[in-house]
C-alpha positions as CSV (number, residue, x, y, z in Angstrom):
1,M,71.8,116.2,112.6
2,R,73.2,119.6,113.5
3,A,75.7,120.5,116.1
4,P,74.3,122.5,118.9
5,G,74.2,126.2,118.1
6,V,74.9,125.8,114.4
7,E,72.3,127.0,111.9
8,A,71.4,125.1,108.8
9,G,72.8,127.8,106.4
10,S,76.0,127.8,108.4
11,Q,76.6,124.1,107.6
12,A,76.2,124.6,103.9
13,H,78.7,127.5,104.2
14,L,81.2,125.3,106.0
15,K,80.8,122.6,103.3
16,K,81.4,125.2,100.6
17,D,84.5,126.4,102.5
18,A,85.8,122.9,102.8
19,I,85.4,122.3,99.1
20,T,87.1,125.6,98.3
21,F,90.0,124.7,100.6
22,T,90.4,121.2,99.1
23,D,90.4,122.7,95.5
24,G,93.1,125.2,96.6
25,L,95.1,122.4,98.1
26,V,94.9,120.3,95.0
27,I,96.0,123.2,92.8
28,A,98.9,124.0,95.2
29,L,100.1,120.4,95.1
30,A,99.7,120.3,91.3
31,L,101.9,123.4,91.0
32,I,104.5,121.9,93.3
33,L,104.6,118.8,91.1
34,I,104.9,120.8,87.9
35,Y,107.8,122.8,89.5
36,L,109.6,119.6,90.5
37,F,109.1,118.1,87.0
38,V,110.5,121.2,85.3
39,K,113.4,121.5,87.8
40,S,114.4,117.8,87.4
41,L,114.0,118.2,83.6
42,I,116.5,121.1,83.7
43,D,118.9,119.1,85.9
44,W,118.7,116.0,83.6
45,S,119.0,118.0,80.4
46,D,122.8,118.2,81.1
47,P,124.4,114.9,80.0
48,A,127.0,115.3,82.7
49,N,124.3,114.6,85.3
50,S,123.5,111.3,83.6
51,Y,125.0,108.1,85.1
52,T,126.6,107.2,81.8
53,G,127.4,110.7,80.6
54,Q,125.8,109.9,77.2
55,S,123.8,112.3,75.2
56,W,120.7,111.6,73.2
57,L,119.5,114.5,71.0
58,G,121.6,116.8,73.2
59,W,119.8,115.7,76.4
60,A,120.6,113.1,79.0
61,P,118.8,109.7,78.5
62,P,116.6,109.9,81.6
63,A,115.1,113.2,80.3
64,I,114.4,111.8,76.9
65,I,112.8,108.6,78.4
66,G,110.7,110.6,80.9
67,V,109.4,113.1,78.3
68,G,108.9,110.2,75.8
69,F,106.7,108.2,78.2
70,L,104.8,111.4,79.1
71,V,104.0,112.1,75.4
72,L,103.2,108.4,74.8
73,G,100.7,108.5,77.7
74,V,99.0,111.6,76.3
75,V,98.8,109.9,72.9
76,L,97.4,106.7,74.3
77,L,94.9,108.7,76.4
78,F,93.4,110.5,73.3
79,A,93.6,107.3,71.2
80,W,91.6,105.4,73.9
81,R,89.0,108.2,74.2
82,T,88.6,108.4,70.4
83,H,88.2,104.7,69.7
84,Q,86.2,103.4,72.6
85,R,82.7,102.3,71.8
86,E,81.0,103.4,75.0
87,P,82.3,105.7,77.7
88,F,83.2,103.7,80.8
89,F,81.3,105.7,83.3
90,K,78.1,105.9,81.2
91,R,77.7,102.2,81.0
92,R,74.7,100.5,82.7
93,R,75.6,98.6,85.7
94,E,75.9,94.8,85.3
95,V,74.4,92.6,87.9
96,A,75.5,89.0,88.4
97,D,72.9,86.3,88.3
98,P,72.3,85.2,91.9
99,T,72.5,81.5,91.0
100,I,76.1,82.0,89.9
101,L,77.1,83.5,93.2
102,E,76.0,80.5,95.2
């Protein structure tokens, strides 16, 4: 169903513009998050900014913990993708037996 006075090609163009806007918004938000991560990493790299004032490998403990978990997440991501038998989204749908549901 079309809005009055709107041509069919115009609706496709509006949909394409909305997708382009959404993609741009996602990229902008990703860049903001990356900036905030780098800024906080720079702030936490100074052990004086740490609660305890300790230094691990010349960095404050929160920075080491944060980067460590980030690296651990990437390693686990690739390990899971390499060792899984069947990709999750390519599996056939499983349907429950109707007698079980009653």
